C-alpha positions as CSV (number, residue, x, y, z in Angstrom):
1,M,-30.6,108.4,63.2
2,S,-27.3,108.0,61.5
3,T,-25.0,105.1,61.8
4,G,-22.4,106.8,63.7
5,S,-24.7,108.1,66.4
6,P,-25.3,106.0,69.6
7,S,-28.7,104.2,69.7
8,A,-31.0,103.8,72.8
9,D,-29.7,100.3,73.4
10,G,-25.9,100.7,72.5
11,T,-22.9,103.0,72.2
12,R,-21.1,104.3,69.0
13,E,-18.6,101.6,69.6
14,D,-21.3,98.8,69.6
15,V,-22.7,100.2,66.4
16,A,-19.4,100.4,64.8
17,A,-18.5,96.9,65.9
18,L,-21.7,95.6,64.4
19,E,-21.1,97.3,61.1
20,A,-17.7,95.9,61.0
21,R,-19.0,92.3,61.7
22,I,-21.5,92.8,58.9
23,D,-18.8,93.9,56.5
24,E,-16.8,90.8,57.3
25,L,-19.8,88.4,56.9
26,E,-20.5,89.9,53.5
27,A,-16.9,89.6,52.6
28,E,-17.0,86.1,53.6
29,L,-20.1,85.4,51.7
30,A,-18.6,86.8,48.5
31,G,-15.5,84.7,48.8
32,D,-17.7,81.6,49.3
33,R,-19.5,82.4,46.1
34,A,-16.3,83.2,44.3
35,T,-14.8,79.7,45.3
36,A,-17.8,77.7,44.6
37,D,-16.7,77.2,41.0
38,D,-13.4,75.8,42.3
39,R,-15.0,73.1,44.4
40,R,-14.8,69.6,42.9
41,M,-16.9,66.3,43.6
42,V,-16.2,62.8,42.2
43,I,-18.6,60.2,42.4
44,V,-17.8,56.6,41.6
45,A,-21.0,54.6,40.5
46,T,-20.6,51.0,40.9
47,K,-24.1,49.6,40.9
48,G,-26.5,49.4,37.8
49,T,-29.9,48.8,39.4
50,L,-32.8,50.9,38.9
51,D,-32.8,52.1,42.5
52,M,-28.9,52.7,42.5
53,A,-28.9,54.7,39.2
54,Y,-30.7,57.7,41.0
55,P,-28.3,58.6,43.9
56,P,-25.2,59.4,41.6
57,L,-27.2,61.4,39.2
58,I,-29.2,63.4,41.5
59,L,-26.1,64.2,43.7
60,A,-24.1,65.1,40.6
61,S,-26.8,67.4,39.1
62,T,-27.5,69.0,42.3
63,A,-23.9,69.9,43.1
64,A,-23.4,71.2,39.5
65,A,-26.5,73.4,40.0
66,F,-24.5,75.0,42.9
67,G,-21.5,75.6,40.6
68,W,-19.5,72.5,41.6
69,D,-17.2,70.8,39.1
70,V,-18.6,67.3,39.0
71,T,-17.4,64.1,37.6
72,V,-19.2,60.7,37.9
73,F,-17.0,57.6,37.1
74,H,-19.0,54.7,36.2
75,T,-17.5,51.4,36.5
76,F,-18.6,47.7,36.5
77,W,-22.4,47.5,36.8
78,G,-22.5,51.3,37.2
79,L,-21.9,51.5,33.5
80,E,-25.4,50.3,32.6
81,I,-26.6,53.8,33.8
82,L,-24.7,55.4,30.8
83,H,-25.6,52.6,28.3
84,E,-28.3,54.3,26.3
85,D,-30.6,51.2,25.7
86,H,-29.7,49.3,29.0
87,S,-30.4,52.4,31.1
88,K,-34.1,52.2,30.0
89,E,-34.5,48.6,31.4
90,L,-32.6,48.8,34.7
91,Q,-34.2,46.3,37.2
92,L,-34.5,46.4,41.0
93,S,-33.0,43.6,42.9
94,S,-35.6,42.1,45.3
95,V,-33.5,39.6,47.1
96,G,-31.3,40.9,50.0
97,N,-33.1,44.3,49.8
98,P,-33.9,45.4,53.2
99,N,-36.5,47.8,52.1
100,M,-38.5,45.3,50.3
101,P,-41.7,44.4,52.0
102,I,-41.4,40.8,50.9
103,P,-39.4,37.9,52.3
104,N,-36.3,36.8,50.6
105,A,-37.8,33.4,49.9
106,V,-40.6,35.0,48.0
107,A,-38.2,37.7,46.4
108,A,-36.1,34.8,44.9
109,L,-39.0,33.5,42.8
110,P,-38.7,33.9,39.2
111,G,-40.1,37.2,37.9
112,M,-40.0,38.9,41.0
113,D,-37.2,41.4,40.2
114,R,-39.3,42.2,37.2
115,A,-42.6,42.7,39.1
116,T,-40.8,44.9,41.9
117,S,-39.0,46.9,39.1
118,M,-42.4,47.7,37.5
119,L,-43.7,48.6,40.8
120,L,-40.9,51.1,41.4
121,A,-41.1,52.4,37.8
122,R,-44.8,53.0,38.3
123,R,-44.2,54.8,41.5
124,I,-41.4,57.0,39.9
125,A,-43.9,57.9,37.0
126,D,-46.7,58.6,39.5
127,N,-44.7,60.8,41.6
128,D,-43.4,62.9,38.4
129,V,-39.9,61.9,39.3
130,A,-37.5,62.0,36.3
131,S,-36.5,58.8,34.6
132,V,-32.8,57.6,34.5
133,E,-32.7,58.7,30.9
134,E,-33.9,62.3,31.8
135,L,-31.4,62.4,34.7
136,V,-28.4,61.4,32.4
137,R,-29.4,64.2,30.0
138,T,-29.9,66.7,32.8
139,A,-26.5,65.8,34.3
140,L,-24.8,66.2,31.0
141,E,-26.6,69.5,30.2
142,S,-25.4,70.8,33.6
143,G,-21.9,70.1,32.8
144,V,-21.4,66.9,34.7
145,D,-18.5,64.9,33.4
146,L,-20.0,61.3,33.1
147,Q,-17.1,58.9,32.5
148,A,-17.3,55.2,31.4
149,C,-14.5,53.2,32.8
150,Q,-12.7,51.9,29.8
151,M,-11.6,48.4,31.4
152,T,-15.3,47.7,32.1
153,V,-16.4,49.0,28.5
154,D,-13.8,46.4,27.2
155,L,-14.8,43.7,29.8
156,L,-18.6,43.9,28.9
157,D,-17.6,44.3,25.1
158,Y,-19.4,47.6,24.7
159,D,-18.8,50.2,21.9
160,E,-18.4,53.8,22.3
161,D,-21.7,54.2,20.4
162,D,-23.5,52.3,23.1
163,F,-23.4,55.5,25.4
164,Y,-25.4,58.5,25.6
165,E,-23.9,61.3,23.5
166,G,-21.7,63.5,25.7
167,V,-20.5,60.5,27.7
168,E,-16.7,60.4,28.1
169,T,-15.1,57.1,27.3
170,G,-11.6,55.8,27.4
171,V,-11.1,56.8,31.1
172,G,-9.1,54.6,33.1
173,A,-8.8,54.1,36.9
174,A,-5.7,56.1,37.2
175,S,-7.4,59.3,35.7
176,A,-10.4,58.8,38.0
177,F,-8.1,58.4,41.0
178,Q,-6.2,61.7,40.0
179,R,-9.5,63.5,39.7
180,M,-10.3,62.2,43.1
181,A,-7.2,63.3,44.6
182,N,-8.0,66.8,43.5
183,S,-11.5,66.9,44.8
184,E,-13.0,68.1,48.1
185,I,-15.8,65.3,48.1
186,Q,-15.3,61.9,46.9
187,L,-18.3,59.5,47.0
188,L,-18.6,55.8,46.3
189,V,-22.1,54.7,45.2
């Protein structure tokens, strides 16, 4: 049956309307694909614990995989994620963590952060989840702009060479703010 002839359930007008709607949807989908490269996301990473290193890196890499232009601005303790040596030794804070299955009085005992960090690290390895180092490298390879807050670099007395190769240093809050203002999505992690 040709597309212009009536079907058993509809008229020629019904078929024409359906074909027109399909054309509209295909054009809309093509437009969405074309604008994916124009979409921008900025994530501000402020925490440097093991459990808080994952969200900004995973979100950034995923958005980049979908064609988004992504920047992650690391400030204060979030800078530890980009520090090549420190990122391999990030700890999990046990005290005040509502997901810890231990009371705060026990979590505050000496060595508990190290013990819970080791448990989480083992769980990460057992489940074939990428390490923080692997996620940083994946983000950089995906084109994510990982930025180190210059004020925090100075405050913590870090050097440009302390960070993974490809991390952008010398970035201030004003630059990060401008980038946020021009982004569709801004996240604070």
